[in-house]
C-alpha positions, -999 to 999 in steps of 0.1 A, spaced: -46 4 -3 -43 19 -38 -52 -8 -63 -75 -8 -93 -84 -45 -90 -115 -49 -69 -109 -86 -65 -74 -79 -50 -89 -54 -26 -117 -79 -16 -91 -106 -10 -70 -83 11 -100 -74 32 -109 -111 37 -73 -121 44 -68 -93 70 -99 -104 88 -91 -141 86 -56 -135 98 -70 -116 128 -50 -85 120 -66 -53 135 -71 -29 106 -91 -2 90 -86 -7 52 -93 23 30 -91 15 -7 -86 38 -37 -92 24 -72 -65 44 -90 -35 66 -83 -54 99 -86 -80 88 -61 -54 75 -37 -34 108 -38 -67 128 -33 -75 107 -3 -40 111 12 -39 149 8 -75 156 18 -80 179 47 -117 170 50 -125 169 88 -146 138 83 -117 119 68 -99 94 90 -63 101 101 -34 94 79 -27 57 73 1 39 91 10 21 59 2 23 22 -2 -8 0 5 4 -36 -1 -14 -68 20 -4 -99 -2 -10 -129 -32 13 -126 -51 38 -147 -48 76 -144 -17 75 -123 4 44 -120 22 34 -88 55 50 -99 38 84 -103 20 80 -70 52 71 -52 70 101 -68 42 126 -58 37 111 -24 74 114 -15 73 151 -25 46 159 0 58 173 33 30 160 55 24 125 40 58 119 23 71 98 52 42 73 54 57 38 48 48 24 14 48 -13 5 46 -18 -32 22 -47 -35 20 -57 -72 21 -87 -95 52 -75 -113 85 -93 -104 105 -74 -130 139 -64 -116 135 -29 -133 103 -23 -114 118 -34 -81 148 -12 -85 128 18 -97 105 16 -67 133 15 -42 150 44 -60 117 63 -55 119 55 -17 95 26 -14 99 9 19 93 -26 7 83 -45 -25 62 -76 -23 49 -96 -53 12 -105 -48 9 -141 -38 -13 -161 -62 -28 -184 -35 -51 -171 -8 -33 -190 20 0 -175 10 -16 -141 11 -28 -147 47 7 -158 57 22 -128 41 -2 -105 59 8 -120 92 45 -115 85 40 -80 72 18 -69 101 42 -83 127 71 -66 111 55 -32 105 33 -30 136 52 -52 160 88 -46 153 93 -14 134 90 21 149 69 42 126 71 79 120 46 102 136 
């Protein structure tokens, strides 16, 4: 998860656990940190993620910049990316899909809706979809 809001990361951790979704959530607090994590070749670092949750409005590098750089990387460029942000602006949605985002989800305001969304997303991405790699 690449998101500069610690509250959103905490809520995601809690909702994943409460929904009973098996996970190992790594969080980066801005776009630069997220890209460093993804391209790191440190042997102590965990394997590449199965899925990236990406916020748009962040310091240092925003989600559009991260998505552009991520898709240009040969090793990590095919990792599925769900843009998970508070923006519902049509321009943002269209731009993310043009940058090859796999999905765009507006962050739910209510915790129960977040848990429900997590169940749907996890079932689709890990139960239905065949992932690269």
